[in-house]
C-alpha positions in Angstrom: 0.0 0.0 0.0 1.7 3.2 -1.2 0.2 6.2 0.4 1.5 9.7 0.2 0.1 12.7 2.1 0.4 15.8 0.0 1.3 18.7 2.2 3.2 19.0 5.5 2.1 22.3 7.1 -1.6 21.9 7.5 -3.1 20.5 10.7 -4.9 17.7 8.8 -1.9 16.6 6.8 0.2 16.6 10.0 -2.4 14.6 11.8 -2.7 12.0 9.0 1.1 11.8 8.7 1.4 11.1 12.5 -1.2 8.3 12.3 0.5 6.6 9.4 3.9 6.9 11.1 2.4 5.4 14.3 0.6 2.5 12.5 3.0 1.9 9.6 3.2 -1.9 10.3 -0.6 -2.2 10.3 -1.3 -0.6 6.9 1.4 -2.3 4.8 0.0 -5.2 2.9 0.8 -7.0 -0.3 -1.1 -6.0 -3.4 -0.9 -6.9 -7.0 -1.8 -3.4 -7.9 1.1 -1.0 -8.0 -0.9 2.2 -7.3 0.2 5.2 -5.4 -2.6 6.9 -3.4 -2.2 10.7 -3.1 -4.1 12.3 -0.2 -4.8 15.9 -1.2 -5.5 18.3 1.6 -4.1 21.6 0.3 -6.5 24.5 1.1 -5.0 28.0 1.4 -8.5 29.5 1.3 -9.2 27.9 4.7 -6.5 30.0 6.3 -7.2 33.2 4.4 -10.4 33.5 2.4 -9.5 35.7 -0.6 -9.3 35.7 -4.3 -5.5 35.3 -4.4 -5.6 32.1 -2.4 -8.6 30.9 -4.5 -6.4 31.0 -7.7 -3.5 29.5 -5.8 -5.6 26.6 -4.8 -7.1 26.0 -8.3 -3.7 26.3 -10.0 -2.2 23.8 -7.5 -4.8 21.1 -8.2 -4.7 21.7 -12.0 -0.9 21.2 -12.0 -1.3 18.2 -9.8 -3.9 16.6 -12.1 -1.8 17.4 -15.2 1.2 15.6 -13.6 -0.6 12.3 -12.7 0.2 9.0 -14.3 -2.0 5.9 -14.7 -0.5 4.4 -11.5 -1.7 7.3 -9.2 -5.0 7.7 -7.5 -6.3 10.9 -5.9 -8.2 10.9 -2.6 -9.3 14.6 -2.3 -10.4 16.0 1.1 -13.3 18.3 0.2 -15.9 19.9 2.5 -19.5 19.8 3.3 -19.5 23.6 3.0 -20.5 23.0 -0.6 -23.9 21.8 0.7 -24.3 25.0 2.8 -22.8 28.0 1.0 -21.7 29.4 -2.3 -20.4 32.6 -0.8 -16.8 32.2 0.4 -13.7 31.7 -1.8 -13.2 28.5 0.3 -16.5 27.0 -0.9 -15.9 28.2 -4.4 -12.5 26.6 -4.5 -13.7 23.3 -3.2 -16.5 23.2 -5.8 -14.1 24.0 -8.7 -11.5 21.5 -7.6 -14.2 18.8 -7.4 -15.3 19.8 -10.9 -11.7 19.6 -12.3 -11.1 16.2 -10.7 -14.3 14.7 -12.1 -13.7 16.1 -15.5 -10.1 15.1 -16.0 -9.3 11.9 -14.1 -11.0 8.5 -13.4 -9.0 7.2 -10.5 -10.3 9.3 -7.6 -12.5 9.4 -4.5 -13.7 12.7 -2.9 -14.3 12.8 0.8 -16.4 15.7 2.1 -15.8 16.4 5.7 -17.6 18.7 8.1 -15.9 20.0 11.2 -12.6 18.2 11.8 -11.7 17.3 15.4 -8.3 16.2 16.8 -9.0 13.8 19.7 -5.4 13.6 20.7 -5.0 17.4 21.1 -8.7 17.9 22.1 -9.2 20.7 19.6 -10.8 21.5 16.3 -8.6 22.1 13.3 -10.4 25.4 12.9 -9.1 28.0 15.5 -12.3 30.0 15.6 -14.3 26.9 16.6 -12.0 26.2 19.5 -12.5 29.8 20.7 -16.2 29.4 20.4 -16.2 26.1 22.2 -14.5 27.6 25.3 -17.2 30.4 25.5 -20.2 30.3 27.8 -22.2 31.9 25.0 -24.0 30.3 22.1 -26.9 30.8 19.7 -30.6 29.9 19.9 -32.9 29.1 17.0 -29.9 27.7 15.3 -30.2 25.1 12.5 -28.4 21.8 12.2 -26.0 22.3 9.4 -22.9 20.2 9.3 -21.4 17.0 10.7 -18.2 16.4 12.7 -15.5 13.8 12.4 -12.1 13.1 13.8 -8.8 12.9 12.0 -8.8 9.2 12.8 -12.1 8.9 11.0 -10.5 10.4 7.9 -7.5 8.0 8.3 -9.8 5.0 8.6 -11.9 5.9 5.6 -8.8 6.5 3.5 -7.6 3.0 4.3 -11.0 1.6 3.5 -10.9 3.3 0.1 -7.4 2.0 -0.6 -8.4 -1.6 0.2 -11.6 -1.4 -1.8 -10.6 1.1 -4.5 -12.7 -0.4 -7.3 -15.8 0.1 -5.1 -15.1 3.7 -4.2 -13.6 4.9 -7.5 -15.3 7.9 -8.9 -17.5 8.4 -5.8 -18.1 11.4 -3.5 -18.6 10.4 0.2 -19.8 12.5 3.1 -17.9 11.6 6.3 -20.4 12.0 9.1 -24.1 11.4 8.9 -25.6 13.3 11.9 -25.9 17.1 11.3 -25.3 19.2 14.4 -26.2 22.7 15.5 -23.6 25.1 16.9 -24.0 24.3 20.6 -23.6 20.6 19.8 -20.4 21.4 18.0 -19.2 23.5 20.9 -19.9 20.7 23.4 -17.7 18.2 21.5 -14.6 20.1 22.7 -15.9 21.6 25.9 -19.2 20.3 27.3 -20.5 22.9 29.6 -23.5 22.4 32.0 -25.0 25.6 30.8 -24.4 28.1 28.0 -26.1 31.5 27.7 -28.0 31.4 24.4 -27.9 35.1 23.7 -27.7 35.4 19.9 -30.6 34.6 17.6 -30.1 33.7 14.0 -31.6 37.0 13.0 -28.9 38.9 15.0 -26.2 36.8 13.3 -27.4 38.1 10.0 -26.9 41.6 11.2 -23.4 40.8 12.5 -22.6 39.1 9.2 -22.3 42.5 7.6 -18.9 42.7 9.2 -17.7 39.1 8.7 -17.5 37.1 5.5 -17.7 33.7 7.1 -20.8 34.7 9.1 -22.3 36.0 5.9 -21.6 32.7 4.3 -23.2 30.9 7.3 -26.4 33.0 7.3 -26.9 34.0 3.7 -25.1 31.4 1.6 -26.9 28.9 -0.6 -25.8 25.4 -1.4 -23.7 25.0 -4.5 -23.9 21.2 -4.5 -26.4 18.7 -3.2 -25.3 16.1 -0.7 -23.7 13.0 -2.3 -25.5 9.6 -2.4 -22.8 8.0 -0.3 -22.1 8.5 3.4 -19.9 7.0 6.0 -20.2 7.1 9.8 -17.9 9.2 12.0 -17.0 8.7 15.6 -19.7 11.2 16.6 -22.5 9.3 14.8 -21.9 6.3 17.1 -22.4 8.4 20.3 -25.8 8.5 22.0 
């Protein structure tokens, strides 16, 4: 099994590299297929949501796809934000990369993740979600929008795809089935006995005038429907 994590700086790529280094003896197995699996996590628009990073992201994946040979298989880590918003450069980039992959190559699987949680560090990959989780404040009248998964969930699904590549080839899979509202996501990292639900969804729309991600959250429209395929995450198994 030849697996290569593309990228070294991101929290997800570092987390996946750590898991493969820790479990190297477990995922090596004999295979007649000499295929290299490229795990693509690169997403500069996640760090800074602007037009410059949008084109940086698109160009990176176009060059990656142009460089592929018949013995390479892409597993692209996309996002469920496509099913929620068309507003940010982040969501636009994910949609365009998915389109490019589907148009130009056959050996691929797309994994759409929601909020990514690192169990070892007890933190989300997204810094703003960590800050919100430590707060005693939350929203009310909030909608259940996205799922959550751990880095180990992504690791396990990648290994399942590799072992059953013919079954998963050409498919898009949502990782996580249970949609959560904001307070449920907060309680994953820091479960508080009580939070003051002071902000209504209407008030969020007012605040979104000053914040592009809030505007995406409150005013964005889905640019893609949910895929036909889904896979359980750790949080789906909890009561």
